[in-house]
N, C-alpha and C positions, 0 to 999 in steps of 0.2 A: 219410411219403412212402416208397414202395418204393425199394430200392437201385437205383442206375443202373449197369448192367453196363459202361458205357463208362468210368466213373470208375476210374482206375488203369491203363487200357489205354494202350499206346503205338501210335499210328497212324503208318503209313508209316515205321516205324523212326525216327521223328523227334520226334513231338509226344506228350508224356505228358499225358493228360487228368487234371486235378486237381480240378475242381469244375464244377457246372452254374451258368451265369450266368442263363439265362432260356429260356423256351419260347415259340415263335411259331407262326404258322399253318403254315409250311412246315417248320420244323426247330427243333432245340434248339441253343442256343449254350453252349459250354463254355470255360473258361479252360484253357490248356495251357502247358506249359513245354518248351523245346527240350532234347532228351536230352543233347546234347553242349555246349550253351551255356546252362547252367541259368538264367542271369539273363534270358534272352530269353523273354518271355511272348507268347502269341498268343490270339486268340479263334477257336475252331473251330465253325463252324455245320454241323450234321449233319442231312441230310434225314430226316424221319420215315420209319420203316420202312414204315408203311402207305401211303406215297405213292410208293414205289419203282416200282410197276407202272404208274403214271400217266405216260405219255410227255410230256404237256404240262407237268406240274409239274416233271419232271426237266429239261426244256428250259429252263423259267423259272429253275430253280435254277442251272443252269450259266450262263445268261445273266447272272444277278446277278454272278457272278465275272468274266465276260468284260468286261462294261460297265465295272465299276469299274477293272479292270486297264488297259483301253484308254485311258480318259480320263486317268488319272494326275495328278489335281489335288490340291493340298494340303488342300482342304476336302472331299475324298471319301475314305471309308475305303479304306485300302490293302490290296489282296489279294495274298498271297504264294504261294498254291498252291491246287490243286484236285486231289483224288484220291478214292479209295473206301476204306472200312474193309474189314476181312477178311470182313465179312458183306455187302459190296457196297453199303453206304450212302454216297452221295456226300457229300463234305466240302468246305467252303470255309474256307481258312485265312486269317485277316485279322490286321492289327495289333491289339494289345490296347489298348483305350481306357480311360482312367481319368477318371471324372467322372460325369455324369448326362445323360440325354436331356432335351430341352426339355419333354416331357410331364411328367416327374418334377419338373422345376423349377416348372412351372405348378401342378401338384397341391399342392406344398408352399407355394403362395402367395408364392413368393420374387419380390419386385418387381424388374422390369427397368427401369432408368432409360433415358431416351431415347438416351443415348450407347451403351448396350449393345444396344438394339434396332437402332440404325443399324449397329453393328458386325456383329451377327448377320445382318442383311439383306444387307450387303455381301458377307460370306463365303459365305452360302448362295447368294446371287445369282450370285457369281462361279463357284461350282461348277456351278450349273445352266446358266449361259451356256456353259460349256465343254462340258457334256453336250449342250445344244441344238445347238451348233455342229458336233457330231459326228452330228447327225440322230437323237438319242435324246430321248425325253420320259419323265420319271420316272413320272408319273401316279399316284403314291401318296405325295405329299409331305404330311407331317403332323408334329406335334411329336415323336412317337415315333421318327421317322426322321431327326431332327436331334440329333446327340450333341454335348454341350458338354464338350470336353476340358480338363482342367487342364494348364497349362503351367508351366514352371519359374519364369517371371517373374510368375506369378499371374494372367495374363490368360486369356481363354477363347478357344479355337479351335473353331469349329463344324465338324462332319464330317457330310456327307450319307450316309445308309445306305440299303440295301435297294432294289436295282434289279431285284427279282424280277419285277415286272409292268410294267417299262418297255416303251415302244413304240419300235421301231427302224425308222426310215424307210428304205425301199428295201432291207430286209435280204434279201428273197427267201425269208423263212422265216415261213410262216404257222403260228402256234401255236394248237392247238385251244383254244377257249374265248375267243379274242380278241373274239368278238361279245358276250360277257357283260359285265355291269356290273362293272368292276374299280375298286378304290380303297376309300377309307374314307369313308363317307357324309358326315360333317360337313365334309370337306375336298374333296369332289368339285366339279367344275365342272358347269354345266348340260348341256354336251354329254356328259359322262360319265353323269350322272344319267338322261338320256334315251336312253342306249345308242347315241349317234351316234359309233361308234368311228372312222369315217373323218374326223370333225371334230376329233379329239383331236390337239393339236399343242403347241408350246411355250407358247401362251397358256393352256393347261390348267394348267400348272405355275404360271403367273403368278397365276391365280385362287386356287390353293391357298396360295401364299405370301401373297397378300393376306389370306386368312382367318387365317393364322398371325399376320401382322402385326397385324391387327385384335384378335385375342385377346391378344397381348402388350401392346397398348396399354390394354385395358380389362378383361381377364380375363373376357370374354364372347365367345360365338360370334355372328356376324352372322345366322346361320340356325339355328333350333332347332325342336324338336318332340318329342312323347312317344315316337315310334317312328322307326325307320330310314326308313320310307316317307314319313312326314310331313316329315322333315328334307330328303329328296331333293326332295319336292314344293316345299318352301319355296325351296330353291336354284334350282329350275327356274322357278318361277312367281311368287314373292313378292319384293318389294323387301327389301333387308337393313335392319336397324335402323340409323339414323344413328349414326355413331361418337360424335358430340358429345352424344347422349342419354345415353351412359354417362360420357363425360368432357367436360363443357361447356367446360373450359379449353383444350382443343385448338383450334388455329387451323383456319379454314375450308380453308386450303391443304392441310393434312394429310388432312382428310376428303375433299377433292376427289381427291387421289392414290389413296386407298383406294377411292373410288367407281369410278374408272376401272378399277382392277385387278379389281374385283368386278362389272364389267358383265356382264349376262346374255349379250349378243351378243359373241362373242370378237373380232369386228372392231372393237369399241369399246375393247378393252383395249390396253395397251401391246403393241407388236409384239415387243419384246425385253425380257428380264428385267432387263438392265442399265439400260434406260430407266426401268423402275419403281423400282429401288433408288436411282438417281440423283435421280429426281423426289422420292422420299420424303426423301432426305437434304437436298435443297434446301428442301423445305417445312418 
């Protein structure tokens, strides 16, 4: 790997970049330490240089910081600052999280017992309800955007990440590209897959959380296919595989809750995410 010129730099006279954590579609995430309070660690997300001239991407990047800051929920990653490097690259400074994301947990085939699934659903649902109450829809909810933080008492706290493509109701700010299909195919809702942007609302996130819950329960996706297009077609046009076909021991009540969350017609889904999480807990 070529050397990274940002490693060793001090940004904004405050954050020294010490290592690269990961690379995403919009930016690279680094670990940084505070120059004057050396025990304080941060995650710094830097927008890719090649995207700096794209006004829509810059707007989404800044929106990611603003949404997380405005909500201020314990299950949403905390953003502490937003500024630019000396080369003009925008940076989001966030709390440093220790642990792994849900995608990593699933990849390692680490089993989640029902009590853990309920706890994660309650925490993620609480964060999303706070977001929805502010008129924001995440619209890219997936295991990779749910981080499982280690806590001092050994429990796990979920943090929802990445509001870069969130939809803000009545913002008065039209972002170029909003008419495009945005999201991750396996966790899209039918309205996203069909490009019905005006139909995207809180129930879109409920559909995505339903898919995540389904996968946590049986380590399978309810909709699959060999290509991205075939997955989207399955989501839009085909019934999902019955949950009990993967886990026959699960009760019909649990399957019924997931069936409603995964309804093709959003009007048939739960209207609020807290209704879904409570129904799952009761089942």
